[in-house]
C-alpha positions in Angstrom: -34.8 16.1 -42.5 -32.1 14.4 -44.4 -29.9 13.9 -41.4 -26.7 13.8 -43.5 -28.2 11.7 -46.3 -28.2 13.3 -49.7 -29.9 11.5 -52.5 -29.4 8.2 -50.7 -25.6 8.7 -50.2 -23.7 8.6 -47.0 -21.4 11.4 -45.9 -17.8 10.4 -45.2 -18.3 10.2 -41.5 -21.3 7.9 -41.8 -19.5 5.7 -44.3 -16.5 5.3 -42.0 -18.7 4.6 -39.0 -20.5 1.8 -40.9 -17.3 0.4 -42.3 -15.5 0.2 -39.0 -18.5 -0.9 -36.9 -18.7 -4.4 -35.3 -21.7 -6.6 -36.1 -23.2 -5.6 -32.8 -22.7 -1.9 -33.5 -24.2 -2.3 -37.0 -27.4 -3.6 -35.4 -27.5 -0.5 -33.2 -27.0 1.7 -36.4 -29.9 -0.1 -38.0 -32.2 0.5 -35.1 -31.2 4.1 -35.1 -31.9 4.4 -38.8 -35.3 2.7 -38.5 -36.2 5.1 -35.7 -35.0 8.1 -37.7 -37.0 7.2 -40.8 -40.1 6.3 -38.8 -39.9 9.6 -37.0 -39.5 11.4 -40.3 -42.5 9.6 -41.8 -44.7 10.6 -38.9 -43.6 14.3 -39.3 -44.3 14.1 -43.1 -47.7 12.5 -42.4 -48.5 15.3 -39.9 -47.7 17.8 -42.7 -49.7 15.9 -45.3 -46.6 15.3 -47.3 -47.5 11.8 -48.5 -44.6 11.3 -51.0 -41.9 12.0 -48.5 -43.8 10.0 -45.8 -43.9 7.0 -48.2 -40.1 7.3 -49.0 -39.3 7.3 -45.3 -41.6 4.4 -44.5 -40.0 2.4 -47.3 -36.5 3.2 -45.9 -37.6 2.1 -42.4 -39.1 -1.0 -43.9 -35.9 -1.9 -45.8 -34.0 -1.7 -42.5 -36.5 -3.9 -40.6 -36.4 -6.4 -43.5 -32.6 -6.4 -43.3 -32.8 -7.0 -39.5 -35.3 -9.8 -40.2 -33.1 -11.4 -42.8 -30.0 -11.3 -40.6 -31.5 -13.4 -37.8 -29.6 -16.5 -37.0 -32.0 -19.0 -35.5 -29.3 -21.6 -34.7 -27.4 -19.3 -32.5 -30.3 -17.0 -31.4 -32.9 -19.7 -30.6 -35.9 -18.3 -28.8 -34.7 -14.7 -28.9 -34.4 -14.9 -32.7 -37.9 -16.3 -32.9 -39.2 -13.5 -30.8 -37.4 -10.9 -32.9 -38.7 -12.5 -36.0 -42.2 -12.0 -34.7 -41.5 -8.3 -33.7 -39.9 -7.5 -37.0 -42.8 -9.1 -38.9 -45.3 -7.0 -36.9 -43.3 -3.9 -37.7 -43.1 -4.6 -41.4 -46.9 -5.1 -41.4 -47.3 -1.8 -39.5 -45.2 0.0 -42.0 -47.3 -1.5 -44.9 -50.5 -0.3 -43.2 -49.1 3.1 -42.5 -48.0 3.5 -46.1 -51.2 2.4 -47.7 -53.7 4.0 -45.3 -51.6 7.2 -44.5 -52.0 6.8 -40.8 -49.3 7.4 -38.1 -50.6 5.1 -35.3 -48.8 1.9 -36.6 -45.6 4.0 -36.9 -45.9 5.2 -33.3 -46.3 1.6 -32.2 -43.1 0.7 -34.2 -41.3 3.6 -32.5 -42.2 2.2 -29.1 -41.0 -1.3 -30.1 -37.8 0.0 -31.7 -37.0 2.2 -28.7 -37.2 -0.9 -26.4 -35.1 -3.0 -28.8 -32.5 -0.3 -29.1 -32.3 0.1 -25.3 -31.9 -3.6 -24.9 -29.2 -3.8 -27.6 -27.3 -0.9 -26.0 -27.2 -3.1 -22.8 -25.8 -6.0 -24.9 -23.2 -3.7 -26.4 -22.2 -2.4 -22.9 -21.5 -6.1 -21.9 -19.8 -7.0 -25.2 -17.4 -4.1 -25.4 -15.7 -4.6 -22.0 -15.3 -8.4 -22.8 -13.7 -7.6 -26.2 -11.3 -5.1 -24.5 -10.3 -7.7 -21.9 -9.3 -10.4 -24.5 
């Protein structure tokens, strides 16, 4: 389940992908990471492996907190406020899942993250052609 991560370290491909990514691509990488760790946590909860479930919940939570902290309310306006609310709900869901060892809040987060990722992929599709045409 490590997906290329060994003891918290990135493999060379992942490191290069992160170092060369645009800000927009980094957001997509963060969404993908949150989805991966949330999915792992659900699998570990299903297998009654609480220590590994907790580790993955904490990793997903760190990513969501990073997304929350990176919001720019001056530029983002109403969208940033809406994202702040969604990220806060997801952090709360992760906390509940971690303390109560339940997967339902994680499943809700996956639905939210999937919609956000799909929307962000749409943003990237519009940004990339614009960057190429400059």
